[in-house]
DRENGU-817202 format. One record per residue (C-alpha): x, y, z. Coordinates in Angstrom, 1 decimal. Example, Ala and Ser with C-alpha at 12.3 -4.5 7.8 and 13.67 -1.06 7.14 Angstrom:
// residues 2
12.3,-4.5,7.8
13.7,-1.1,7.1
//
This chain:
// residues 234
34.0,153.3,75.1
34.7,150.1,76.9
37.4,147.7,75.5
35.8,144.3,75.3
32.5,145.3,73.7
34.3,147.5,71.1
37.0,145.0,70.0
34.3,142.3,69.9
32.3,144.6,67.6
35.3,145.1,65.3
35.8,141.3,64.9
32.2,140.0,65.2
30.6,142.4,62.7
27.8,143.5,65.0
27.2,145.6,68.1
26.7,144.5,71.7
22.9,144.4,71.3
23.5,141.6,68.8
26.6,139.7,69.9
25.8,140.2,73.6
29.3,141.3,74.8
28.1,144.4,76.8
31.0,144.8,79.3
34.5,143.7,80.2
33.4,140.9,82.5
31.7,138.9,79.7
32.5,135.2,79.5
30.9,132.5,77.3
28.9,131.2,80.3
28.3,134.4,82.2
26.6,137.3,80.5
23.6,139.7,80.9
22.4,139.7,77.3
22.4,136.5,75.1
23.7,136.8,71.6
21.1,136.4,68.8
23.1,133.5,67.4
25.4,131.1,69.2
27.3,128.0,68.1
27.4,124.7,70.1
30.1,126.2,72.4
28.1,129.4,73.0
30.0,131.8,70.7
28.7,134.3,68.2
30.3,133.8,64.7
33.5,135.8,64.5
35.5,136.9,61.5
38.0,134.1,62.4
35.2,131.4,62.2
33.8,132.7,58.9
37.2,132.9,57.3
38.2,129.4,58.5
34.9,128.0,57.1
35.2,129.7,53.7
38.8,130.2,52.8
40.6,126.8,52.3
44.0,126.6,54.1
43.8,130.1,55.7
45.9,130.6,58.8
44.6,132.8,61.7
46.4,134.2,64.7
45.4,136.3,67.8
48.1,138.2,69.7
47.2,140.3,72.7
48.4,141.4,76.2
45.1,142.1,78.0
43.9,138.7,79.2
40.1,139.1,78.6
40.4,140.1,75.0
40.2,136.7,73.5
37.1,135.5,75.5
34.4,136.3,72.9
36.0,134.1,70.1
35.7,130.4,69.8
39.4,129.4,70.2
39.1,126.4,67.8
39.3,128.9,64.9
42.7,130.2,65.9
45.9,128.6,64.6
47.8,130.5,67.2
46.4,132.2,70.3
49.2,133.9,72.3
49.0,136.3,75.3
51.9,138.2,76.8
52.4,140.5,79.8
51.0,144.0,79.7
54.3,145.7,78.6
55.6,142.8,76.5
54.3,144.3,73.2
57.6,143.8,71.5
57.3,140.1,72.2
53.9,140.0,70.6
55.3,141.6,67.4
58.1,139.0,67.4
55.5,136.2,67.6
53.5,137.8,64.8
56.6,138.0,62.6
57.5,134.4,63.3
53.9,133.4,62.3
54.2,135.5,59.1
57.4,133.8,58.2
56.2,130.3,59.0
53.0,130.7,57.0
54.2,132.9,54.2
52.8,130.6,51.5
49.2,130.6,52.9
46.5,133.1,53.1
46.5,134.7,56.6
44.4,136.8,58.9
46.1,138.1,62.0
44.9,140.3,64.9
47.8,142.0,66.8
46.9,144.1,69.9
48.9,146.1,72.5
47.4,147.5,75.7
50.5,149.7,76.1
48.9,153.1,75.2
45.8,152.3,77.3
47.9,151.6,80.4
49.9,154.8,80.0
46.6,156.8,79.5
45.3,155.4,82.8
48.5,156.2,84.6
49.4,159.6,83.1
46.2,160.7,81.3
45.1,160.7,77.7
47.2,163.1,75.4
49.8,163.6,78.2
53.5,163.7,77.0
53.8,160.1,78.3
50.8,159.1,76.3
52.2,160.6,73.1
55.4,158.8,73.8
53.6,155.5,74.2
52.0,156.0,70.8
55.4,156.5,69.3
56.7,153.3,71.0
53.8,151.3,69.7
54.2,152.9,66.2
57.9,151.7,66.2
56.7,148.1,66.8
54.2,148.3,64.0
57.0,149.6,61.8
59.0,146.5,62.6
56.1,144.3,61.5
55.7,146.3,58.3
59.5,146.0,57.6
59.3,142.2,58.1
56.4,142.0,55.6
58.6,143.9,53.1
61.6,141.7,53.9
59.6,138.6,53.2
58.2,140.0,50.0
54.6,140.0,51.4
53.9,143.7,51.8
52.4,144.3,48.4
49.9,141.5,48.9
48.9,142.4,52.4
46.1,144.7,53.7
46.7,146.4,57.0
43.9,147.8,59.2
44.9,150.1,62.1
42.0,150.3,64.6
41.4,151.1,68.3
38.5,150.6,70.8
38.2,153.9,72.5
39.8,157.2,73.4
40.0,158.8,76.9
39.4,161.8,79.1
41.7,162.5,81.9
42.8,159.1,83.3
39.9,157.1,82.2
37.1,156.2,79.7
33.7,154.5,79.6
31.6,157.5,78.8
30.1,158.7,75.6
32.0,161.9,75.0
33.5,162.6,71.5
37.0,162.2,73.0
36.1,158.7,74.2
33.9,157.5,71.4
36.0,158.6,68.3
38.6,156.0,67.2
40.9,155.6,64.3
39.8,153.4,61.4
42.6,153.1,58.9
43.2,150.7,56.0
45.9,150.4,53.5
46.8,147.9,50.7
46.2,146.9,47.1
43.0,148.5,45.7
42.6,150.9,48.6
42.6,154.6,47.9
45.7,156.4,49.2
45.5,159.8,51.0
41.8,159.5,51.3
39.6,160.5,54.2
36.3,158.6,54.7
33.4,160.9,54.8
30.5,158.4,54.8
29.3,157.0,58.1
31.6,154.4,59.5
31.5,152.3,62.6
33.5,149.6,64.4
31.1,146.9,63.3
32.2,147.5,59.7
35.7,146.2,60.3
34.9,142.5,60.0
32.6,143.1,57.0
35.5,144.8,55.3
37.9,141.9,56.1
35.5,139.4,54.5
35.1,141.6,51.4
38.9,141.5,51.0
38.8,137.7,51.1
35.8,137.5,48.8
33.6,136.0,51.5
29.9,136.7,52.1
29.1,137.8,55.7
26.6,136.0,58.0
23.0,137.2,58.1
23.4,137.9,61.8
26.1,140.5,61.2
25.1,144.2,60.9
28.3,145.6,59.6
28.6,147.2,56.1
31.6,147.9,53.9
32.4,151.5,53.4
32.6,151.4,49.6
34.3,154.7,49.2
37.6,153.3,50.3
38.2,151.3,47.2
40.0,152.5,44.0
37.7,152.5,41.0
//
């Protein structure tokens, strides 16, 4: 239940024992465990790389407001890589909407992150009134992005995944309690069942595998993620 290993697992299609990002201090040239596969710059293949190499013309973007979050990904596979201050999550959504508008005629894959709820959890404790309010504030910003997709006529052709890295207990996280280890994994879009709860085993490593499935791209052999097949309409 530590941030960098978990988001890396979402976007690299494998766990820390494979991609090597085992803590928040990981950098491409300083780590305890080497990845099983690395490119010339030292990076394990990410969903951004695989999409760029297999989907002609695709645009990719990475928006975040926790500085270390982009470290595990080779930046040459981002068309836009933008970081804001810890509480500037509205700015991140504005940048995301600008990117959507500018590239509306191309296939796109975007990662949009806010540290807002995590910061409030550390200051006020998980599930406190302040924490619930922070979720509502983040939800409003997600709503603005969804509204922009509809305004641009792109909503029906967009898949949205809503994910997180960890929960919390008291004012922290990092342990293996159910409260810390259980995270939302939500997907919506064309061909995805509505009002359906996944009952099969699921894991953060399955996120990137599912993204590639949506784009019709085969995943690298070094990935361990699988696609939860039950999510699709028959």
